[in-house]
C-alpha positions as CSV (number, residue, x, y, z in Angstrom):
1,M,-144.0,-95.3,67.1
2,E,-146.0,-97.1,64.5
3,H,-144.5,-100.4,63.4
4,I,-146.4,-102.6,61.0
5,S,-145.3,-106.1,60.1
6,R,-147.3,-108.1,57.5
7,Y,-146.5,-111.8,57.3
8,L,-146.9,-114.0,54.3
9,T,-145.5,-116.9,56.5
10,K,-143.5,-116.9,59.7
11,E,-140.4,-116.7,57.5
12,I,-141.4,-113.9,55.1
13,K,-142.6,-110.4,56.2
14,L,-143.0,-106.8,55.0
15,S,-141.8,-104.5,57.8
16,S,-142.5,-100.8,58.0
17,Y,-141.6,-98.1,60.6
18,E,-143.3,-94.8,60.3
19,D,-141.6,-93.0,63.2
20,K,-138.5,-90.9,63.2
21,L,-136.2,-93.5,64.6
22,F,-136.2,-97.1,65.9
23,K,-133.3,-98.6,67.7
24,S,-132.8,-102.2,68.9
25,D,-130.0,-104.4,70.0
26,L,-130.5,-107.8,68.4
27,M,-129.2,-111.3,68.0
28,F,-131.1,-113.2,65.4
29,D,-131.8,-116.9,65.8
30,D,-132.2,-117.2,62.0
31,H,-130.1,-115.8,59.2
32,M,-131.9,-112.7,57.9
33,L,-132.0,-111.6,54.3
34,V,-133.2,-108.0,54.0
35,W,-134.2,-105.9,51.0
36,F,-134.6,-102.1,51.4
37,I,-137.7,-100.6,49.7
38,S,-137.3,-97.2,51.5
39,G,-135.6,-95.6,54.5
40,E,-132.1,-96.2,55.9
41,T,-130.5,-98.5,58.5
42,K,-127.3,-98.2,60.5
43,I,-126.0,-101.6,61.8
44,I,-123.3,-101.3,64.4
45,Q,-121.1,-104.3,65.3
46,W,-118.1,-104.4,67.7
47,D,-115.6,-103.7,64.9
48,T,-117.5,-102.0,62.1
49,T,-120.6,-100.0,61.1
50,F,-122.7,-100.5,58.0
51,N,-125.1,-98.0,56.4
52,F,-127.9,-99.4,54.2
53,R,-130.4,-97.5,52.1
54,T,-133.1,-97.9,49.3
55,G,-132.2,-100.8,47.0
56,D,-129.6,-102.4,49.2
57,I,-129.8,-106.1,50.1
58,F,-127.9,-107.7,52.9
59,L,-127.6,-111.0,54.8
60,I,-127.2,-110.9,58.6
61,P,-125.9,-114.3,59.9
62,R,-127.5,-115.7,63.0
63,N,-126.0,-115.4,66.5
64,Q,-124.4,-112.0,65.7
65,L,-124.8,-109.1,68.2
66,A,-125.6,-105.8,66.5
67,T,-127.2,-102.5,67.3
68,I,-129.7,-101.7,64.5
69,I,-131.0,-98.1,64.0
70,N,-133.8,-97.6,61.5
71,Y,-134.7,-94.3,60.0
72,P,-137.4,-93.1,57.6
73,K,-136.0,-91.0,54.8
74,N,-137.3,-88.3,52.4
75,G,-140.8,-88.5,53.8
76,L,-141.0,-92.3,53.2
77,P,-141.2,-94.9,56.0
78,H,-138.4,-97.4,56.8
79,K,-139.7,-100.3,54.7
80,T,-138.2,-103.7,54.1
81,V,-138.9,-107.2,52.9
82,V,-137.3,-109.6,55.4
83,M,-136.8,-113.3,54.8
84,H,-135.8,-115.6,57.7
85,L,-133.5,-118.4,56.6
86,S,-134.2,-120.9,59.4
87,L,-132.0,-123.8,60.4
88,D,-134.7,-126.3,59.6
89,R,-135.1,-124.8,56.1
90,L,-131.4,-124.7,55.5
91,K,-130.8,-128.3,56.7
92,K,-133.4,-129.5,54.2
93,F,-131.7,-127.4,51.4
94,Y,-128.2,-128.7,52.1
95,E,-129.0,-132.3,53.0
96,N,-127.9,-133.5,49.5
97,I,-125.2,-130.9,48.9
98,D,-121.6,-131.6,49.8
99,V,-120.2,-128.5,51.5
100,K,-116.6,-128.2,52.7
101,K,-116.8,-127.1,56.3
102,R,-114.6,-124.4,57.6
103,S,-113.4,-124.6,61.2
104,Q,-114.4,-121.0,61.8
105,P,-117.0,-119.7,59.4
106,D,-116.9,-116.0,58.4
107,Q,-119.8,-114.4,60.3
108,K,-119.6,-111.1,58.5
109,I,-122.6,-109.2,57.1
110,Y,-122.9,-109.9,53.4
111,A,-124.0,-106.9,51.2
112,F,-125.6,-107.4,47.8
113,S,-126.5,-103.9,46.9
114,N,-128.9,-103.6,43.9
115,H,-128.2,-107.1,42.7
116,P,-130.8,-107.7,39.9
117,L,-131.4,-111.4,40.6
118,L,-131.9,-111.0,44.3
119,E,-133.9,-107.8,43.9
120,S,-136.2,-109.5,41.4
121,C,-136.7,-112.5,43.6
122,L,-137.6,-110.4,46.7
123,A,-139.7,-107.8,44.7
124,S,-141.8,-110.6,43.3
125,L,-143.2,-111.1,46.9
126,I,-144.7,-107.6,47.2
127,P,-148.0,-108.3,45.4
128,Y,-148.7,-111.3,47.6
129,F,-148.9,-109.1,50.7
130,D,-152.1,-107.6,49.4
131,I,-153.9,-111.0,48.8
132,D,-156.4,-112.1,51.4
133,G,-156.1,-115.6,52.8
134,Q,-153.2,-117.8,53.7
135,F,-150.1,-117.8,51.5
136,P,-149.4,-121.3,50.1
137,E,-146.5,-122.9,52.0
138,D,-145.2,-124.6,48.8
139,L,-144.9,-121.2,47.1
140,A,-143.1,-119.7,50.1
141,S,-140.7,-122.7,50.1
142,L,-140.0,-122.1,46.4
143,K,-139.2,-118.4,47.0
144,I,-136.9,-119.1,49.9
145,T,-135.1,-121.9,47.9
146,E,-134.7,-119.5,45.0
147,S,-133.2,-116.9,47.3
148,I,-130.7,-119.3,48.8
149,S,-129.7,-120.5,45.3
150,I,-129.1,-117.0,44.2
151,L,-127.0,-116.2,47.3
152,R,-124.8,-119.3,46.6
153,M,-124.4,-118.3,42.9
154,I,-123.4,-114.7,43.8
155,D,-121.0,-115.7,46.6
156,P,-120.1,-119.5,47.0
157,G,-118.4,-118.6,50.3
158,V,-121.8,-118.0,51.9
159,D,-122.1,-121.8,52.2
160,S,-119.7,-121.7,55.1
161,V,-122.3,-119.7,57.1
162,L,-125.6,-121.0,55.8
163,A,-124.5,-124.7,56.1
164,N,-123.0,-124.3,59.6
165,F,-125.5,-125.7,62.1
166,D,-123.2,-125.8,65.2
167,L,-124.2,-124.3,68.5
168,P,-121.8,-121.6,69.9
169,G,-118.8,-123.3,71.7
170,K,-117.3,-122.1,74.9
171,I,-115.1,-119.1,74.1
172,D,-112.9,-116.6,75.9
173,L,-115.2,-114.5,78.1
174,V,-112.9,-111.5,78.5
175,S,-112.3,-110.9,74.8
176,F,-116.0,-111.4,74.0
177,M,-117.2,-108.9,76.6
178,Q,-114.6,-106.3,75.6
179,R,-115.9,-106.5,72.0
180,N,-119.6,-106.6,72.7
181,F,-120.3,-104.6,75.9
182,M,-122.3,-102.0,74.0
183,F,-125.1,-104.4,73.0
184,N,-128.2,-104.7,75.3
185,M,-128.6,-108.4,75.4
186,S,-130.0,-110.5,78.3
187,L,-127.4,-112.3,80.4
188,E,-128.9,-115.6,79.2
189,K,-128.2,-114.7,75.6
190,L,-124.7,-113.5,76.4
191,G,-124.1,-116.8,78.2
192,Y,-125.4,-118.7,75.2
193,L,-123.1,-116.9,72.8
194,T,-120.1,-117.7,74.9
195,G,-121.1,-121.4,75.3
196,R,-122.2,-121.1,78.9
197,S,-125.3,-121.5,81.0
198,L,-126.5,-118.4,82.9
199,S,-125.1,-119.7,86.2
200,T,-121.7,-120.6,84.6
201,F,-121.6,-117.2,82.8
202,N,-122.2,-115.3,86.1
203,R,-119.7,-117.4,88.0
204,D,-117.0,-117.0,85.3
205,F,-117.7,-113.3,85.0
206,K,-117.3,-112.7,88.7
207,K,-114.1,-114.6,88.8
208,L,-112.6,-112.8,85.8
209,F,-113.9,-109.2,86.4
210,N,-114.4,-109.1,90.1
211,T,-117.8,-107.4,89.8
212,T,-121.3,-108.1,88.4
213,P,-122.0,-108.1,84.7
214,Q,-124.5,-105.2,85.1
215,R,-122.1,-102.9,86.9
216,W,-119.2,-103.7,84.5
217,L,-121.4,-103.2,81.4
218,T,-122.7,-99.8,82.6
219,D,-119.1,-98.6,83.5
220,K,-117.7,-99.7,80.1
221,R,-120.6,-98.0,78.2
222,L,-120.0,-94.7,80.1
223,E,-116.2,-94.9,79.4
224,L,-116.9,-95.3,75.7
225,A,-119.4,-92.4,75.8
226,H,-116.8,-90.2,77.5
227,Y,-114.3,-91.0,74.8
228,Q,-116.8,-90.3,72.0
229,L,-117.8,-87.0,73.5
230,L,-114.3,-85.8,74.4
231,E,-112.1,-87.2,71.7
232,K,-114.5,-87.6,68.8
233,R,-116.5,-84.4,69.6
234,K,-119.8,-86.1,69.1
235,K,-123.1,-84.9,70.6
236,P,-124.8,-86.7,73.5
237,T,-127.8,-87.4,71.1
238,E,-125.4,-89.2,68.7
239,V,-123.7,-91.2,71.4
240,Y,-126.1,-92.7,73.9
241,L,-127.8,-95.2,71.5
242,E,-124.5,-96.4,70.1
243,V,-122.9,-97.1,73.4
244,G,-125.8,-99.2,74.7
245,F,-128.3,-96.9,76.5
246,E,-131.9,-96.9,75.6
247,D,-132.9,-93.5,77.1
248,L,-131.1,-90.1,76.9
249,S,-132.2,-89.0,80.4
250,H,-130.9,-92.2,82.0
251,F,-127.7,-91.9,80.1
252,S,-127.2,-88.3,81.3
253,F,-128.0,-89.2,84.9
254,S,-125.5,-92.2,84.9
255,F,-122.8,-90.1,83.1
256,K,-123.0,-87.3,85.6
257,K,-123.0,-89.7,88.6
258,K,-119.7,-91.2,87.2
259,Y,-117.9,-88.1,85.9
260,G,-119.4,-85.2,87.9
261,V,-120.6,-83.4,84.8
262,S,-123.5,-84.1,82.4
263,P,-122.7,-85.1,78.8
264,V,-124.0,-81.7,77.7
265,Q,-121.7,-79.8,80.1
266,L,-118.7,-81.8,79.0
267,T,-119.6,-81.0,75.3
268,L,-120.0,-77.3,76.0
269,A,-116.7,-77.1,78.0
270,Q,-114.9,-78.0,74.8
271,H,-116.1,-74.9,73.0
């Protein structure tokens, strides 16, 4: 896989994947504003799936678990301009703006497909990636500020997300894990998102589920895969990435160990 990232600053980059497919389970520390130049992306969250393609623009809020699958398309690489909206940057932006705080901000993915103002702002960055030397910080700051201002103009409700600087609070562990078991995150990150230290996360998990996180996660992913193969009539190659496995052979081995048949054998038995 050839992945090329060219940075103007640590907050602005041009990202390109040349290979057939790239999949990752992510939780971003910053809000991410993404503009598609070419290619396609599927973003899978616990309750919904998004498909983005050339010309689309979307905002992924921080601290959201998601499976992201990137594809080249029509002979062109998966290519995007990505802008990190960091907490430090947003705190400076909002320090003199009065924002009504919501008790539970809406952490949805915001889509701004083919919006002319946002596209013009992000497209104006393209020529700078070919210039030698360091990109001026003051110019980068202007472009990020412009993007935030346009986002607020398009959807004033985005303030509830961008101006929320709270750390995740302690939440119900059972409901969180039932929603997010298909994402390959470290236990440290899962603990952080549920408002727990790693030791507290492991202790609470053992008490609630009577097993280890690793064993429970594998079992839940295999159960979901079995349902997708049997009820949804999906192929093993369509399923293994979406349920949280990184490797098809490991998925097949684990599936056969649990169910006595391989995913391919289960699929063939339906025909």
